N, C-alpha and C positions, 0 to 999 in steps of 0.2 A: 676482601675482592667481592665478599659478600652485600658491608656495607656500601659497597662505591655503587654497587647495582643501586640497589633500596637506596639512594641520591640522585640516582638515575634518572627513575619512574617519578618519587617524588614532585621530580625541575620539572618532567613531562608533563604532572596533573596538574599541580600548579600556573603550568606555563596554557595548557588548552584551558581554565577555568576561565581564566585573569584575559584571554582572546576571546568575547565571545563574538564579537563580527564576525570574526577570522569563520568558526565556527557553523552564526547564525545567517549568517549574511546570505539569500538568498534575490538575483536580480529579477526582477518583472513588473509586470501594469502596476502602477502603483494608482491609479487615478481612481477614483472609485463611480465612473460615468462614463468608462472604458469597457467594450465587451466582451474586450478576453482581460480584464480587472481579476490579477490573484491574490486574493488574501494574504496569504503569505510573505508574498515578498516583501523586507526589507530594505532594497533601493531600485531607484527607476533606472531601468533600462531602453528607454522611448521605446518601446514594445506593443503602445500602447491604441487603438487603432477604433473608430467610431461609427455611424449608425451611416453619417456624414460622408465617406471616403470617397470620393471620387475613381478610388484606387479598387474593387472586387477583393474580399479577405473569404474565402475558402480556408471549408471543415476538413478531415481526413479523418474516420474513426480505424487507429491504423491500430485496432490493442488487441487480437491477434495475436499470439504468441508462434503462429504455426500457417497461416494463412499470409502473403504478400496482396498490398491490396495496391492496384495496379489502377495509376491517372492520365489523363489524357492533358496534357497545356495546351492542344490545338481543339478540344470541344470544351475542356473548363469541369469536367466529371470524370465521376470514378464508371473503370466500363472493368468489361469482362471476357478473359481473354481465354482463347483456351489452346492455344501452343503458341507458350511465351515468345522459347528462343526464339520464331522464327515469324511472330506478328512484326506488323508496325505501326500498328492501334497504339498503343501506348507510350509512356515518354517516363513515366516516372514507377515507383515501386515502393511500396512502405510500410512498413513492419517491426514495430513500435518504434522506436527513434531510428531505423536501419533504415536509408533509401539507395536504391540503387535504380540504372540508371539503361533505357533501351539502347546496351552499343558494349562493345571488346566482346566481356564473357559473358552475359548480360541478357542478348541481342541481339539482331544481323540490326537494326539498325545504329546512325552513329554519335546515337549519344555519349553524355560525358558531360563533366562537370569543372567550372573554377570558385575556387576559394581564394579573395582579397582576405586575407586575416588581417593587415596594418589596417580597414579602417570597417566602421558598422553602419547598414543602413538608419535609416531617422526617415521619417513622412517625407521630409522634404530635399535630402539626399533620392532614395528612390525615386520621387516625379521627376527630378532633376536629371537625371545619369543616361547617357544615348548614347554612351558608346561601352563597346563591352572594354572588360579592362586586359592590359598585354598580359596575362600568364597561361600557364601548363589546361588547359585538360584536360581531368582527367578522367577514362574510362575502368569499369568501375576491376573491379579487387579479390585476392581471397584476404582476410582481417582476421589473421589468428585468433584464436578465443586469447583471455588471459583474465583470469578471477581476479588481477589485484590491481590492473587498472580498463577492467570493466569493456575490454572492444572485445569485439566479434561480436556475438550472438549467445543472448540468455536464458536459458533453460530455464523454468519456474521446477519441473522437473527432477532435473539432477542437481539444481543452484547451482550453473556451471555456463562458462561462459563460449561455446562452442566456435568455432571456426566457420564463418558463413563467406559468400561474397555480397558487396556491397562500395557504392564507390566512396574511396579515400577523401573526395575532396567533402565532398556532402560529410561525409561522418564526423569532419569538424566544428557541426551549428551548435552543439552542444552538450553538458556531460555530468551523468550524476557526481552529486555531490555523497562525504559519508552518510549523511542521513538518506540518502537514496532520493532524492529530490530531484528534478533534470534539470537542467539550469543551462536556457541559448543565451548566446552572444549573437545576437544579432552582427552577424558579421555576412561580410556581402559575397553571395551565387553569382554565380551565371551559370545557366544549363543548355545544353546543344537538346535543342526536339531530337527525335530517333528520323525528322526528315530531314535535318540539319541549319535545322532557325535557331537559335538564340534569343534567347530570353532571359529575364534581369529576375531573379532571384531573391526571397525572402524568406524564410522558416521564420514567423512568427513564437510560437507557440505548443508545448508541450501537453497544454492541459486546458480545458474550458471550463466555461462560469462555473460549473461545478465541481472544480478542482478531480472531475475524470479525466486520467493522462491516454498519454497514447493518442487526443485526439488534435493532430496537428493542423496549425492555422496556418496558413501557402499566399502570399501575395505572389504576384507575376506581371514582367511586359514582355511582348513580342519585341527585340530590338529592330528588326530588317527579315527584309525576306530572303532566300537565298539567292536571288533573279539580281537582287540589286550590282550595279555596278561598281555600289564604293564599297565594294564586303573590305577588303583590304586598307581601306582608313576607316572605317568605322571599328574596327579590331585592333586599328596605332590608339 
């Protein structure tokens, strides 16, 4: 029995040693001329963006483990909010890689998010997409902490993952690998603002050019006005 366990361990070690691509494959922007060039990336994920891009890219410092950073999609900037649960002045909250929306259990707004995990944003597809994908718009929920799957919110003091409220759709924007590097997947997201207006939403990066983490870069564009007579058509 002992020899059997030893054999299994040796096989796993050999497989791990041989499969370097699986262990070290890090998706990211590999173009050195791009603003978000990732020197650690080993495969390009088409997330590169440049100064001449029409669509603005905004970077949000969400590096605090304790404080949520609140962002207004209408104003395009971080906002200071005193009464989070009863304010309509914010749309998204950021804390590290965690994101919440102003709706449901997190706020009084109409906020929610849609994820289309079957397709990824590229610069071309983002500019050309004009309608919201016909999928469920998810409101915030309690995400249970799990140290094995890295779910929940990480506590740097206990080194455990605790339960926390955030948006389950936006929670799919990336994940940590075995080397604790956060890899984004460029899924197509659509976010409903607190006032009910949809935006197409691209979470483009977790690191800045200096490789500082929790520096989230986002791109978004308003999809339509809430008073539009074509609301039902746009959602199809």
